[in-house]
GULUMRO-751378 format. One line per field, with one value per atom (N, C-alpha, C, O): atom name; x, y, z. Coordinates in nm, 4 decimals, decimal comma. Atoms other than C-alpha are relative to their C-alpha. Example, Ala and Ser with C-alpha at 12.3 -4.5 7.8 and 13.67 -1.06 7.14 Angstrom:
BEGIN
atom: c(N | CA | C | O | N | CA | C | O)
px: c(0,0890 | 1,2300 | 0,0900 | 0,1936 | -0,0820 | 1,3670 | -0,0770 | -0,0261)
py: c(-0,1190 | -0,4500 | 0,1200 | 0,1181 | -0,1190 | -0,1060 | 0,1090 | 0,2198)
pz: c(0,0000 | 0,7800 | 0,0000 | 0,0665 | -0,0060 | 0,7140 | 0,0730 | 0,0899)
***
This chain:
BEGIN
atom: c(N | CA | C | O | N | CA | C | O | N | CA | C | O | N | CA | C | O | N | CA | C | O | N | CA | C | O | N | CA | C | O | N | CA | C | O | N | CA | C | O | N | CA | C | O | N | CA | C | O | N | CA | C | O | N | CA | C | O | N | CA | C | O | N | CA | C | O | N | CA | C | O | N | CA | C | O | N | CA | C | O | N | CA | C | O | N | CA | C | O | N | CA | C | O | N | CA | C | O | N | CA | C | O | N | CA | C | O | N | CA | C | O | N | CA | C | O | N | CA | C | O | N | CA | C | O | N | CA | C | O | N | CA | C | O | N | CA | C | O | N | CA | C | O | N | CA | C | O | N | CA | C | O | N | CA | C | O | N | CA | C | O | N | CA | C | O | N | CA | C | O | N | CA | C | O | N | CA | C | O | N | CA | C | O | N | CA | C | O | N | CA | C | O | N | CA | C | O | N | CA | C | O | N | CA | C | O | N | CA | C | O | N | CA | C | O | N | CA | C | O | N | CA | C | O | N | CA | C | O | N | CA | C | O | N | CA | C | O | N | CA | C | O | N | CA | C | O | N | CA | C | O | N | CA | C | O | N | CA | C | O | N | CA | C | O | N | CA | C | O | N | CA | C | O | N | CA | C | O | N | CA | C | O | N | CA | C | O | N | CA | C | O | N | CA | C | O | N | CA | C | O | N | CA | C | O | N | CA | C | O | N | CA | C | O)
px: c(0,0903 | -0,6115 | -0,1355 | -0,1417 | 0,1321 | -0,9863 | -0,0092 | 0,0535 | 0,0115 | -1,0838 | -0,0599 | -0,0397 | 0,0630 | -1,2793 | 0,1045 | 0,0740 | -0,1055 | -0,9467 | 0,1126 | 0,2177 | -0,1010 | -0,7537 | 0,0122 | -0,0851 | -0,0173 | -0,6046 | -0,0800 | -0,0923 | 0,0818 | -0,8199 | 0,0899 | 0,1914 | -0,0703 | -0,6988 | 0,1176 | 0,1791 | -0,1143 | -0,4339 | -0,0493 | -0,1441 | 0,0374 | -0,4557 | 0,0460 | 0,1633 | -0,0279 | -0,4755 | -0,0343 | -0,1120 | 0,0265 | -0,4770 | -0,0783 | -0,0431 | 0,0801 | -0,7429 | 0,0800 | 0,1215 | -0,0775 | -0,5640 | -0,0873 | -0,0510 | 0,0867 | -0,8529 | -0,1409 | -0,1596 | 0,1391 | -1,2311 | -0,0550 | -0,0624 | 0,0464 | -1,3708 | -0,1524 | -0,2130 | 0,1463 | -1,7303 | -0,0452 | 0,0355 | 0,0530 | -1,9593 | 0,0040 | 0,0287 | -0,0118 | -1,9676 | -0,0974 | -0,0628 | 0,0977 | -2,2830 | 0,0491 | 0,0385 | -0,0514 | -2,1295 | 0,1233 | 0,1382 | -0,1194 | -1,7978 | -0,0392 | 0,0226 | 0,0452 | -1,9844 | -0,0566 | -0,0316 | 0,0566 | -2,1727 | 0,1119 | 0,1080 | -0,1128 | -1,8488 | 0,0790 | 0,1268 | -0,0681 | -1,6883 | -0,0724 | -0,0081 | 0,0789 | -1,9715 | 0,0169 | 0,0023 | -0,0228 | -1,9013 | 0,1438 | 0,1752 | -0,1395 | -1,5303 | 0,0962 | 0,2143 | -0,0873 | -1,3958 | 0,0384 | -0,0411 | -0,0530 | -1,1821 | 0,1381 | 0,1970 | -0,1356 | -0,8579 | 0,0956 | 0,0820 | -0,0996 | -0,5667 | -0,0529 | 0,0214 | 0,0482 | -0,7930 | 0,0433 | 0,0751 | -0,0369 | -0,7120 | -0,1250 | -0,2260 | 0,1140 | -0,9416 | 0,0530 | 0,1587 | -0,0389 | -0,9234 | -0,1143 | -0,2277 | 0,1011 | -1,1096 | -0,0140 | 0,0835 | 0,0275 | -1,2716 | -0,0470 | -0,0129 | 0,0399 | -1,4369 | -0,0439 | -0,0841 | 0,0375 | -1,5097 | -0,0653 | -0,0089 | 0,0727 | -1,7685 | -0,0866 | -0,1784 | 0,0813 | -1,9073 | -0,0059 | -0,1051 | -0,0023 | -1,8086 | -0,0426 | -0,0110 | 0,0371 | -1,9587 | 0,1167 | 0,1740 | -0,1151 | -1,6927 | -0,0454 | -0,1163 | 0,0219 | -1,7197 | 0,1342 | 0,2340 | -0,1266 | -1,4570 | -0,0148 | -0,1244 | -0,0037 | -1,3533 | 0,0580 | 0,1669 | -0,0428 | -1,3287 | -0,0121 | -0,1198 | -0,0057 | -1,2233 | -0,0477 | 0,0109 | 0,0482 | -1,4236 | -0,1229 | -0,1794 | 0,1217 | -1,7106 | 0,0246 | 0,1322 | -0,0044 | -1,7831 | -0,1036 | -0,2139 | 0,0883 | -1,9367 | -0,0073 | 0,0898 | 0,0146 | -2,0738 | -0,0144 | -0,1023 | 0,0012 | -2,0025 | -0,0397 | 0,0154 | 0,0408 | -2,1780 | 0,1023 | 0,1976 | -0,0950 | -2,0021 | 0,0234 | 0,1364 | -0,0147 | -2,0702 | 0,0958 | 0,1796 | -0,0842 | -1,9016 | 0,1381 | 0,2382 | -0,1288 | -1,6277 | 0,0979 | 0,2190 | -0,0899 | -1,4883 | 0,0497 | 0,1435 | -0,0383 | -1,4611 | 0,0920 | 0,1383 | -0,0911 | -1,2511 | 0,1340 | 0,1450 | -0,1326 | -0,8821 | 0,0879 | 0,0922 | -0,0850 | -0,6384 | 0,1416 | 0,1661 | -0,1398 | -0,2655 | 0,0563 | 0,1724)
py: c(0,1130 | -0,1339 | 0,0400 | 0,1219 | -0,0272 | -0,1221 | -0,0567 | -0,1579 | 0,0429 | -0,1572 | -0,1402 | -0,2087 | 0,1328 | -0,4725 | -0,1117 | -0,2225 | 0,1017 | -0,6605 | 0,0346 | -0,0294 | -0,0392 | -0,4873 | -0,1066 | -0,1754 | 0,0997 | -0,7075 | 0,0357 | 0,1530 | -0,0201 | -0,7523 | 0,0298 | -0,0366 | -0,0337 | -0,5877 | 0,0941 | 0,1324 | -0,0878 | -0,3677 | 0,1423 | 0,1639 | -0,1399 | 0,0115 | 0,0453 | 0,0325 | -0,0444 | 0,1539 | 0,1481 | 0,2023 | -0,1410 | 0,5075 | 0,0111 | -0,0510 | -0,0222 | 0,6212 | 0,0909 | 0,1999 | -0,0788 | 0,7454 | 0,0643 | 0,1678 | -0,0564 | 0,8050 | -0,0558 | -0,1704 | 0,0431 | 0,7883 | 0,0226 | 0,1365 | -0,0058 | 0,7096 | 0,0021 | -0,0871 | -0,0077 | 0,8188 | 0,1386 | 0,2305 | -0,1312 | 1,1020 | 0,0924 | 0,0477 | -0,1005 | 1,4216 | -0,0248 | -0,0022 | 0,0264 | 1,3245 | -0,1114 | -0,1003 | 0,1113 | 0,9960 | 0,0419 | 0,0044 | -0,0493 | 1,1652 | 0,0842 | 0,0735 | -0,0836 | 1,4163 | -0,0873 | -0,0611 | 0,0913 | 1,1352 | -0,0732 | -0,0835 | 0,0679 | 0,9437 | 0,0961 | 0,0579 | -0,1018 | 1,2654 | 0,0206 | 0,0340 | -0,0153 | 1,3040 | -0,1200 | -0,1071 | 0,1212 | 0,9468 | -0,0096 | -0,0968 | 0,0000 | 1,0255 | -0,0654 | -0,0809 | 0,0612 | 0,8601 | 0,1074 | 0,1457 | -0,1018 | 1,1171 | -0,0446 | -0,1370 | 0,0278 | 1,1105 | 0,0324 | 0,1362 | -0,0078 | 1,0634 | -0,0405 | -0,0328 | 0,0510 | 0,9292 | -0,1457 | -0,2114 | 0,1394 | 0,5945 | -0,0841 | -0,0371 | 0,0900 | 0,2963 | -0,1414 | -0,1784 | 0,1378 | -0,0612 | -0,0912 | -0,0731 | 0,0969 | -0,3471 | -0,1033 | -0,1678 | 0,0967 | -0,5623 | -0,1338 | -0,2396 | 0,1227 | -0,8134 | 0,0335 | 0,1459 | -0,0168 | -0,8627 | -0,1285 | -0,2370 | 0,1182 | -1,0962 | 0,0345 | 0,1158 | -0,0187 | -1,1040 | 0,1426 | 0,1813 | -0,1385 | -0,7434 | 0,0982 | 0,2167 | -0,0862 | -0,6044 | 0,0070 | -0,0951 | -0,0203 | -0,4552 | 0,0685 | 0,1690 | -0,0660 | -0,3740 | 0,0581 | -0,0136 | -0,0653 | -0,1204 | 0,0941 | 0,1365 | -0,0945 | 0,0984 | 0,1305 | 0,1347 | -0,1340 | 0,4699 | 0,0840 | 0,0958 | -0,0731 | 0,6851 | -0,0928 | -0,1992 | 0,0820 | 0,5483 | -0,0822 | -0,1486 | 0,0698 | 0,3996 | -0,1102 | -0,1199 | 0,1072 | 0,0996 | 0,0279 | 0,0749 | -0,0216 | 0,1188 | -0,1266 | -0,2016 | 0,1074 | -0,1376 | 0,0656 | 0,1491 | -0,0558 | -0,0546 | -0,1089 | -0,2189 | 0,1000 | -0,2335 | -0,0103 | 0,0672 | 0,0285 | -0,3680 | 0,1208 | 0,1456 | -0,1146 | -0,0574 | 0,1043 | 0,1568 | -0,1024 | 0,1792 | -0,0555 | 0,0133 | 0,0552 | -0,0537 | -0,0190 | -0,0194 | 0,0117 | -0,0997 | 0,1360 | 0,1427 | -0,1347 | 0,2785 | 0,0717 | 0,1823 | -0,0597 | 0,3481 | -0,0707 | -0,1903 | 0,0573 | 0,2957 | 0,0320 | 0,1459 | -0,0153 | 0,2412 | -0,0474 | -0,1188 | 0,0450 | 0,1906 | -0,0249 | -0,0634)
pz: c(0,0084 | 0,8736 | 0,0570 | 0,1487 | -0,0575 | 0,9362 | 0,1410 | 0,1721 | -0,1397 | 1,3002 | 0,0109 | 0,1112 | -0,0030 | 1,2125 | 0,0002 | 0,0442 | 0,0006 | 1,1645 | 0,0979 | 0,0958 | -0,0985 | 1,4456 | 0,1083 | 0,1391 | -0,1064 | 1,7183 | 0,1249 | 0,1602 | -0,1196 | 2,0284 | 0,1195 | 0,1408 | -0,1230 | 2,3484 | -0,0161 | 0,0834 | 0,0239 | 2,1871 | -0,0241 | -0,0996 | 0,0193 | 2,2083 | -0,1381 | -0,1734 | 0,1363 | 1,8570 | -0,0129 | 0,0657 | 0,0258 | 1,7178 | -0,1303 | -0,2305 | 0,1197 | 1,4704 | -0,0932 | -0,0538 | 0,0952 | 1,1577 | -0,1077 | -0,1636 | 0,1034 | 0,9175 | 0,0154 | 0,0565 | -0,0001 | 0,8997 | -0,1403 | -0,1866 | 0,1387 | 0,5534 | -0,0070 | -0,0663 | -0,0042 | 0,6097 | -0,0429 | -0,0569 | 0,0354 | 0,5107 | 0,1222 | 0,2342 | -0,1065 | 0,7165 | 0,1153 | 0,2313 | -0,1048 | 0,9059 | 0,0931 | 0,2152 | -0,0793 | 1,0204 | 0,0787 | 0,1950 | -0,0698 | 1,1064 | 0,1210 | 0,2269 | -0,1111 | 1,3230 | 0,1126 | 0,2302 | -0,0996 | 1,4993 | 0,0756 | 0,1982 | -0,0632 | 1,5641 | 0,0887 | 0,1955 | -0,0797 | 1,6880 | 0,1329 | 0,2370 | -0,1225 | 1,9406 | 0,0932 | 0,2148 | -0,0799 | 2,0568 | 0,0498 | 0,1309 | -0,0438 | 2,1031 | -0,0967 | -0,0656 | 0,1014 | 1,7874 | -0,1001 | -0,1860 | 0,0899 | 1,6096 | -0,0477 | 0,0084 | 0,0462 | 1,4127 | 0,1141 | 0,1788 | -0,1067 | 1,6584 | 0,1375 | 0,2354 | -0,1284 | 1,9349 | 0,0136 | -0,0855 | -0,0222 | 2,0940 | 0,0205 | 0,0727 | -0,0040 | 2,0765 | 0,0248 | -0,0263 | -0,0294 | 2,2090 | -0,0416 | 0,0026 | 0,0418 | 2,0408 | 0,1112 | 0,1494 | -0,1056 | 2,3087 | -0,0566 | -0,0038 | 0,0692 | 2,0752 | -0,1410 | -0,1709 | 0,1399 | 1,7091 | -0,0468 | -0,0326 | 0,0440 | 1,5618 | -0,1208 | -0,1107 | 0,1192 | 1,2093 | -0,0498 | -0,1116 | 0,0439 | 1,1399 | 0,1064 | 0,0965 | -0,1116 | 1,4589 | 0,0972 | 0,1354 | -0,0876 | 1,6831 | 0,1278 | 0,1228 | -0,1284 | 2,0526 | 0,0407 | 0,0490 | -0,0295 | 2,1481 | 0,1187 | 0,1556 | -0,1116 | 2,4357 | -0,0512 | -0,1083 | 0,0370 | 2,3698 | 0,1257 | 0,1842 | -0,1264 | 2,6625 | 0,1126 | 0,1326 | -0,1110 | 2,9594 | -0,0353 | 0,0516 | 0,0385 | 2,7601 | -0,1015 | -0,1604 | 0,0991 | 2,5403 | -0,1078 | -0,0800 | 0,1138 | 2,1949 | -0,0844 | -0,0945 | 0,0978 | 1,9528 | -0,1363 | -0,1572 | 0,1347 | 1,5895 | -0,0986 | -0,0952 | 0,0981 | 1,3051 | -0,1129 | -0,1195 | 0,1081 | 0,9972 | -0,0913 | -0,1332 | 0,0902 | 0,7846 | 0,0560 | -0,0173 | -0,0608 | 1,0280 | 0,0325 | 0,0125 | -0,0427 | 1,1526 | -0,1154 | -0,0931 | 0,1156 | 0,8014 | -0,0477 | -0,1271 | 0,0428 | 0,7578 | 0,0978 | 0,0697 | -0,0987 | 1,0684 | -0,0124 | 0,0145 | 0,0197 | 0,9949 | 0,1192 | 0,1657 | -0,1185 | 1,2824 | -0,0306 | -0,1278 | 0,0129 | 1,3246 | 0,1384 | 0,1517)
***
């Protein structure tokens, strides 16, 4: 499922990133890679605030629909 519809507060594992190589590299630098864990803290109108490692990130609708979690 895309991270934009993931349950809030539950630790999820990234299974696939459906983005171009430039975006994948940027997400990799932020700590979002396949098999990494991510927790959705809030979701509103497609914008997702999530916790990755020790930091928090805000992802816009374009990116949040391309990150698939399980």
